[in-house]
C-alpha positions as CSV (number, residue, x, y, z in Angstrom):
1,X,164.5,181.8,-115.8
2,X,162.8,184.9,-114.7
3,X,165.4,186.9,-116.5
4,X,164.7,185.2,-119.7
5,X,161.0,185.8,-119.4
6,X,161.6,189.5,-119.1
7,X,163.8,189.6,-122.2
8,X,161.2,187.6,-124.2
9,X,157.9,189.4,-123.8
10,X,156.3,187.1,-126.3
11,X,157.1,184.0,-124.3
12,X,153.9,182.2,-123.4
13,X,151.8,184.1,-126.0
14,X,149.8,181.0,-126.8
15,X,148.6,180.8,-123.1
16,X,146.5,183.9,-123.8
17,X,144.4,181.8,-126.2
18,X,141.0,180.5,-125.1
19,X,141.7,177.2,-123.2
20,X,138.0,176.0,-123.7
21,X,138.4,175.7,-127.5
22,X,139.4,172.1,-127.6
23,X,138.7,171.7,-131.3
24,X,141.0,174.6,-132.1
25,X,139.8,176.7,-134.9
26,X,142.8,178.8,-135.8
27,X,142.4,182.5,-136.8
28,X,144.5,184.7,-139.1
29,X,145.8,186.5,-136.0
30,X,146.8,183.3,-134.4
31,X,148.6,182.1,-137.4
32,X,150.4,185.5,-137.7
33,X,151.4,185.4,-134.1
34,X,152.8,182.0,-134.4
35,X,154.8,182.8,-137.5
36,X,156.2,186.0,-135.8
37,X,157.2,183.9,-132.8
38,X,158.8,181.1,-135.0
39,X,161.0,183.8,-136.6
40,X,162.0,185.2,-133.2
41,X,162.8,181.7,-131.9
42,X,164.8,180.8,-135.1
43,X,166.9,184.0,-134.5
44,X,167.5,183.2,-130.7
45,X,170.4,181.0,-129.7
46,X,169.3,177.6,-128.3
47,X,166.2,175.7,-128.5
48,X,164.6,176.5,-125.2
49,X,161.9,178.3,-126.9
50,X,160.5,175.4,-128.9
51,X,158.1,174.3,-126.3
52,X,156.4,177.7,-126.8
53,X,155.8,177.0,-130.4
54,X,155.4,173.2,-130.6
55,X,153.6,170.6,-128.5
56,X,155.6,168.0,-126.8
57,X,154.6,165.3,-129.5
58,X,154.8,167.6,-132.6
59,X,156.0,166.4,-135.9
60,X,158.3,168.7,-138.1
61,X,158.8,167.8,-141.8
62,X,161.2,169.8,-143.8
63,X,159.7,168.6,-147.1
64,X,156.8,166.6,-148.0
65,X,158.9,163.5,-148.7
66,X,161.1,163.4,-145.7
67,X,160.4,161.6,-142.5
68,X,159.4,164.0,-139.9
69,X,161.3,164.8,-136.8
70,X,159.2,163.8,-133.9
71,X,158.9,165.5,-130.4
72,X,160.7,168.5,-129.1
73,X,164.2,166.9,-128.7
74,X,164.3,165.8,-132.5
75,X,163.0,169.2,-133.6
76,X,165.6,171.0,-131.5
77,X,168.4,168.8,-133.0
78,X,167.0,169.7,-136.4
79,X,166.9,173.3,-135.7
80,X,170.6,173.3,-134.5
81,X,171.7,171.4,-137.6
82,X,169.9,173.7,-140.1
83,X,170.6,177.2,-138.8
84,X,173.8,179.1,-138.6
85,X,172.9,180.9,-135.3
86,X,171.3,183.9,-134.0
87,X,173.3,186.3,-136.3
88,X,172.5,184.6,-139.4
89,X,171.6,187.4,-141.9
90,X,168.3,187.0,-143.5
91,X,165.0,188.6,-144.2
92,X,161.7,186.8,-144.1
93,X,158.3,187.8,-145.1
94,X,155.1,185.9,-145.3
95,X,151.5,185.8,-146.5
96,X,148.8,183.6,-145.0
97,X,147.2,181.8,-148.0
98,X,144.5,179.7,-146.3
99,X,143.0,179.0,-142.8
100,X,140.7,176.0,-142.3
101,X,139.9,174.6,-138.9
102,X,142.9,173.8,-137.0
103,X,145.3,174.4,-140.2
104,X,147.0,177.4,-141.7
105,X,148.9,177.6,-144.8
106,X,151.4,180.4,-145.5
107,X,153.8,181.3,-148.3
108,X,157.2,182.2,-146.7
109,X,159.9,184.0,-148.7
110,X,163.4,184.1,-147.4
111,X,166.4,186.1,-148.7
112,X,169.8,185.4,-147.1
113,X,172.5,188.0,-146.8
114,X,174.7,186.0,-149.2
115,X,172.1,186.4,-152.0
116,X,170.5,183.0,-151.6
117,X,166.7,182.9,-151.5
118,X,163.8,180.6,-151.6
119,X,160.1,180.2,-151.2
120,X,158.4,177.9,-148.9
121,X,154.9,176.8,-148.1
122,X,154.2,176.1,-144.6
123,X,151.3,173.9,-143.5
124,X,150.8,174.3,-139.9
125,X,148.3,172.3,-137.8
126,X,147.6,173.7,-134.4
127,X,146.8,171.8,-131.1
128,X,144.0,173.0,-128.9
129,X,146.4,175.1,-126.9
130,X,147.5,177.0,-129.9
131,X,150.9,175.5,-130.3
132,X,151.8,173.6,-133.5
133,X,151.2,169.8,-133.5
134,X,152.3,169.2,-137.1
135,X,154.7,171.4,-139.3
136,X,155.3,170.6,-142.9
137,X,157.4,172.7,-145.5
138,X,157.2,172.7,-149.3
139,X,160.5,174.5,-150.1
140,X,161.3,175.8,-153.5
141,X,164.5,177.4,-154.8
142,X,165.0,179.5,-158.0
143,X,166.4,177.7,-160.9
144,X,166.0,174.2,-159.6
145,X,163.0,173.4,-161.9
146,X,159.8,171.6,-161.0
147,X,160.8,168.1,-162.3
148,X,163.4,165.8,-160.9
149,X,166.7,165.4,-163.1
150,X,165.9,161.7,-163.4
151,X,162.2,160.7,-163.9
152,X,161.1,158.1,-161.4
153,X,160.7,154.6,-162.9
154,X,157.1,153.4,-163.4
């Protein structure tokens, strides 16, 4: 494992945060660092790095109406299902929109090598140690509209 630590200098970045801050107030630099670490983890084969990003009991919701993956094992299975692998061609950019207490909201834009793109809002709630305890996505794709094809019945 020591070889892996050397190749991932950001590994354990959250350990540098103030451990006495039990009511975690996230800062903009905290949120920026977490998003950068998330992207690096997504681009790395395997799911071993998830424990650096998410608490053991974290939830991960891919859209506001889906049941969340719960815990590192379920989040790892979700990641392995959803990504193509470390060579997946995409560019990501982000903007932190809001910070309040233990929560950060960011607008994420992803452009894939095949021309697909989408925008996403991430709502990230942090645990006292700086890792994410609840992650929720609000994904939007161009041309999909803002209303369902079939309106819900009353």
